[in-house]
C-alpha atoms as an extended CHARMM CRD file, in Angstrom:
* protein
*
       120  EXT
         1         1  MET       CA            108.1260000000      233.8070000000      129.6350000000  PROA      1               0.0000000000
         2         2  TYR       CA            105.9210000000      232.4960000000      126.6230000000  PROA      2               0.0000000000
         3         3  PHE       CA            102.4480000000      233.9780000000      127.8070000000  PROA      3               0.0000000000
         4         4  LYS       CA            103.8660000000      237.3700000000      128.3920000000  PROA      4               0.0000000000
         5         5  VAL       CA            104.7340000000      237.6530000000      124.6690000000  PROA      5               0.0000000000
         6         6  ARG       CA            101.3280000000      235.6740000000      124.1290000000  PROA      6               0.0000000000
         7         7  GLU       CA             99.1580000000      237.8720000000      125.6570000000  PROA      7               0.0000000000
         8         8  LEU       CA            101.0550000000      240.7340000000      123.9810000000  PROA      8               0.0000000000
         9         9  ALA       CA            100.6890000000      239.5350000000      120.8470000000  PROA      9               0.0000000000
        10        10  ARG       CA             97.0700000000      238.8550000000      121.1420000000  PROA      10              0.0000000000
        11        11  ALA       CA             96.7550000000      242.6590000000      122.0740000000  PROA      11              0.0000000000
        12        12  MET       CA             98.4680000000      243.8260000000      119.1560000000  PROA      12              0.0000000000
        13        13  ARG       CA             96.1670000000      241.6480000000      116.7500000000  PROA      13              0.0000000000
        14        14  LYS       CA             93.4170000000      243.5780000000      118.6000000000  PROA      14              0.0000000000
        15        15  ARG       CA             95.0140000000      247.1510000000      117.7010000000  PROA      15              0.0000000000
        16        16  PRO       CA             96.7680000000      246.6800000000      114.2620000000  PROA      16              0.0000000000
        17        17  THR       CA             98.7690000000      249.9590000000      113.1280000000  PROA      17              0.0000000000
        18        18  PRO       CA             96.9280000000      251.2610000000      109.8700000000  PROA      18              0.0000000000
        19        19  ALA       CA             99.5090000000      249.3660000000      107.6640000000  PROA      19              0.0000000000
        20        20  GLU       CA             99.3610000000      246.3100000000      109.4400000000  PROA      20              0.0000000000
        21        21  ALA       CA             95.6140000000      246.2530000000      108.7400000000  PROA      21              0.0000000000
        22        22  PHE       CA             96.1970000000      247.1510000000      105.1910000000  PROA      22              0.0000000000
        23        23  PHE       CA             98.3770000000      244.1730000000      104.4680000000  PROA      23              0.0000000000
        24        24  TRP       CA             96.3150000000      241.7930000000      106.3940000000  PROA      24              0.0000000000
        25        25  ALA       CA             93.0580000000      243.0330000000      104.3510000000  PROA      25              0.0000000000
        26        26  LYS       CA             95.5290000000      242.1500000000      101.3550000000  PROA      26              0.0000000000
        27        27  THR       CA             96.6360000000      239.2090000000      102.2550000000  PROA      27              0.0000000000
        28        28  ARG       CA             94.2150000000      237.4940000000      104.9370000000  PROA      28              0.0000000000
        29        29  ASN       CA             92.1280000000      234.1240000000      103.5500000000  PROA      29              0.0000000000
        30        30  ARG       CA             94.8040000000      233.4580000000      101.2860000000  PROA      30              0.0000000000
        31        31  LYS       CA             94.1360000000      236.2620000000       99.0090000000  PROA      31              0.0000000000
        32        32  LEU       CA             97.8300000000      236.8290000000       97.9750000000  PROA      32              0.0000000000
        33        33  PHE       CA             99.2420000000      234.1400000000       95.8160000000  PROA      33              0.0000000000
        34        34  ASP       CA             96.7090000000      231.1450000000       97.8240000000  PROA      34              0.0000000000
        35        35  LEU       CA             99.4300000000      231.8740000000      100.6310000000  PROA      35              0.0000000000
        36        36  LYS       CA             98.3340000000      231.3560000000      104.5660000000  PROA      36              0.0000000000
        37        37  PHE       CA             99.5340000000      234.3800000000      106.2340000000  PROA      37              0.0000000000
        38        38  ASN       CA             99.3410000000      234.6620000000      110.4930000000  PROA      38              0.0000000000
        39        39  ARG       CA             99.4590000000      237.9530000000      111.9550000000  PROA      39              0.0000000000
        40        40  GLN       CA            101.6360000000      238.9250000000      115.2650000000  PROA      40              0.0000000000
        41        41  TYR       CA            103.0000000000      235.4340000000      114.6570000000  PROA      41              0.0000000000
        42        42  ILE       CA            105.4060000000      234.3390000000      118.0470000000  PROA      42              0.0000000000
        43        43  ILE       CA            108.9520000000      232.7460000000      116.6860000000  PROA      43              0.0000000000
        44        44  GLN       CA            110.8110000000      231.0680000000      119.4340000000  PROA      44              0.0000000000
        45        45  CYS       CA            114.5400000000      231.4060000000      118.8800000000  PROA      45              0.0000000000
        46        46  PRO       CA            116.2370000000      229.1870000000      121.2090000000  PROA      46              0.0000000000
        47        47  LEU       CA            120.0030000000      230.9210000000      121.7090000000  PROA      47              0.0000000000
        48        48  ASP       CA            121.2040000000      228.3360000000      123.7080000000  PROA      48              0.0000000000
        49        49  ALA       CA            120.2370000000      225.2740000000      126.2760000000  PROA      49              0.0000000000
        50        50  ALA       CA            118.9760000000      227.7870000000      129.1150000000  PROA      50              0.0000000000
        51        51  PHE       CA            117.4510000000      230.4890000000      126.9670000000  PROA      51              0.0000000000
        52        52  THR       CA            114.8910000000      231.2350000000      124.5060000000  PROA      52              0.0000000000
        53        53  LYS       CA            114.3160000000      234.5200000000      122.6830000000  PROA      53              0.0000000000
        54        54  TYR       CA            110.4910000000      235.1850000000      121.5170000000  PROA      54              0.0000000000
        55        55  TYR       CA            110.1960000000      237.8060000000      118.5160000000  PROA      55              0.0000000000
        56        56  ILE       CA            106.6600000000      238.7530000000      117.4720000000  PROA      56              0.0000000000
        57        57  ALA       CA            106.6370000000      238.8910000000      113.6970000000  PROA      57              0.0000000000
        58        58  ASP       CA            103.9430000000      241.0680000000      112.5090000000  PROA      58              0.0000000000
        59        59  PHE       CA            103.4370000000      238.8510000000      109.7190000000  PROA      59              0.0000000000
        60        60  HSD       CA            104.3790000000      235.0580000000      108.9990000000  PROA      60              0.0000000000
        61        61  CYS       CA            104.1500000000      232.5600000000      106.1860000000  PROA      61              0.0000000000
        62        62  PHE       CA            104.7200000000      228.9890000000      107.2990000000  PROA      62              0.0000000000
        63        63  ALA       CA            104.7330000000      227.6440000000      103.5460000000  PROA      63              0.0000000000
        64        64  LEU       CA            107.8070000000      230.3030000000      102.4430000000  PROA      64              0.0000000000
        65        65  LYS       CA            109.2020000000      230.2840000000      106.1820000000  PROA      65              0.0000000000
        66        66  LEU       CA            108.8220000000      234.0160000000      105.4000000000  PROA      66              0.0000000000
        67        67  ILE       CA            108.4480000000      236.6560000000      108.2950000000  PROA      67              0.0000000000
        68        68  VAL       CA            107.4240000000      240.2240000000      106.8540000000  PROA      68              0.0000000000
        69        69  GLU       CA            108.1350000000      243.2260000000      108.9360000000  PROA      69              0.0000000000
        70        70  LEU       CA            106.2410000000      246.5370000000      108.5120000000  PROA      70              0.0000000000
        71        71  ASP       CA            108.4590000000      249.2030000000      109.5670000000  PROA      71              0.0000000000
        72        72  GLY       CA            106.6690000000      252.4940000000      110.4460000000  PROA      72              0.0000000000
        73        73  ASN       CA            108.3900000000      255.8320000000      112.4410000000  PROA      73              0.0000000000
        74        74  VAL       CA            109.4310000000      253.3650000000      115.6440000000  PROA      74              0.0000000000
        75        75  HSD       CA            111.8960000000      251.8260000000      113.8020000000  PROA      75              0.0000000000
        76        76  ILE       CA            113.8110000000      255.0770000000      112.5130000000  PROA      76              0.0000000000
        77        77  ASP       CA            115.5530000000      254.9180000000      115.8250000000  PROA      77              0.0000000000
        78        78  GLN       CA            116.2420000000      251.1440000000      116.4350000000  PROA      78              0.0000000000
        79        79  ASN       CA            118.0310000000      250.5100000000      113.4860000000  PROA      79              0.0000000000
        80        80  GLU       CA            120.1410000000      247.9330000000      115.2560000000  PROA      80              0.0000000000
        81        81  ILE       CA            117.3300000000      246.1220000000      117.1920000000  PROA      81              0.0000000000
        82        82  ASP       CA            116.2160000000      245.3940000000      113.8390000000  PROA      82              0.0000000000
        83        83  LEU       CA            119.4350000000      244.2130000000      112.4400000000  PROA      83              0.0000000000
        84        84  VAL       CA            119.6750000000      241.7020000000      115.4590000000  PROA      84              0.0000000000
        85        85  ARG       CA            116.2530000000      240.5410000000      115.2690000000  PROA      85              0.0000000000
        86        86  THR       CA            116.4880000000      240.2370000000      111.6650000000  PROA      86              0.0000000000
        87        87  GLU       CA            119.8490000000      238.2180000000      112.0840000000  PROA      87              0.0000000000
        88        88  HSD       CA            118.3000000000      235.5670000000      114.5260000000  PROA      88              0.0000000000
        89        89  MET       CA            115.5000000000      234.8100000000      112.2940000000  PROA      89              0.0000000000
        90        90  HSD       CA            118.3310000000      234.3370000000      109.6530000000  PROA      90              0.0000000000
        91        91  GLN       CA            119.9460000000      231.6830000000      111.8290000000  PROA      91              0.0000000000
        92        92  TRP       CA            116.5010000000      230.1570000000      112.2410000000  PROA      92              0.0000000000
        93        93  SER       CA            116.0940000000      229.8240000000      108.3260000000  PROA      93              0.0000000000
        94        94  PHE       CA            113.4530000000      232.5460000000      108.2460000000  PROA      94              0.0000000000
        95        95  THR       CA            113.4760000000      234.8780000000      105.3340000000  PROA      95              0.0000000000
        96        96  VAL       CA            112.7640000000      238.4000000000      105.9840000000  PROA      96              0.0000000000
        97        97  LEU       CA            111.2930000000      240.9480000000      104.2300000000  PROA      97              0.0000000000
        98        98  ARG       CA            110.7820000000      244.3850000000      105.5670000000  PROA      98              0.0000000000
        99        99  PHE       CA            108.5750000000      247.3940000000      103.9590000000  PROA      99              0.0000000000
       100       100  THR       CA            108.1130000000      250.7960000000      104.9480000000  PROA      100             0.0000000000
       101       101  ASN       CA            104.5360000000      251.5010000000      106.0230000000  PROA      101             0.0000000000
       102       102  GLU       CA            104.8170000000      254.0450000000      102.6940000000  PROA      102             0.0000000000
       103       103  GLN       CA            105.5450000000      250.8250000000      100.6510000000  PROA      103             0.0000000000
       104       104  VAL       CA            102.6590000000      248.7230000000      101.7180000000  PROA      104             0.0000000000
       105       105  PHE       CA            100.0810000000      252.0930000000      100.8140000000  PROA      105             0.0000000000
       106       106  MET       CA            101.7280000000      253.6350000000       97.9030000000  PROA      106             0.0000000000
       107       107  ASP       CA            103.2140000000      250.7900000000       95.8110000000  PROA      107             0.0000000000
       108       108  TRP       CA            101.3990000000      247.6540000000       96.8930000000  PROA      108             0.0000000000
       109       109  ASP       CA            102.3550000000      245.7820000000       93.3420000000  PROA      109             0.0000000000
       110       110  PHE       CA            106.2920000000      246.0400000000       94.5560000000  PROA      110             0.0000000000
       111       111  VAL       CA            105.7160000000      244.5910000000       97.9500000000  PROA      111             0.0000000000
       112       112  ALA       CA            103.1140000000      241.6040000000       96.2210000000  PROA      112             0.0000000000
       113       113  GLY       CA            105.6490000000      241.1070000000       93.5980000000  PROA      113             0.0000000000
       114       114  GLN       CA            108.8320000000      240.6820000000       96.3040000000  PROA      114             0.0000000000
       115       115  ILE       CA            106.7720000000      238.0950000000       98.1360000000  PROA      115             0.0000000000
       116       116  HSD       CA            105.7850000000      236.6020000000       94.6380000000  PROA      116             0.0000000000
       117       117  GLY       CA            109.4870000000      236.2070000000       94.0260000000  PROA      117             0.0000000000
       118       118  LEU       CA            109.8490000000      234.0030000000       96.6950000000  PROA      118             0.0000000000
       119       119  LEU       CA            107.5400000000      231.3060000000       95.2240000000  PROA      119             0.0000000000
       120       120  THR       CA            109.8890000000      230.5430000000       92.0050000000  PROA      120             0.0000000000
């Protein structure tokens, strides 16, 4: 299962959404507060001894144990799925920030400010 997820993550890196490409341009190479971000990062959440759930986070920052999710139109119809996913991430001690694509494009200072707030 992991290898299928890994191939999907690689494919997603090759074809980012416009919002993902914008976020990546703003954060890659430690451009944002000298933080290292990874994109389409695989998160492994063992649910029990026999089953591990894999999630592909849009962006991940190891130093802050932060996951950033960018929500486009596809997320309108999957609120419950996103809530379950976020809850699993919280159970594994990740902080999850969700931004709409519009916030990323139109209010970058807000997005950057929310991330900066986790530094203190």
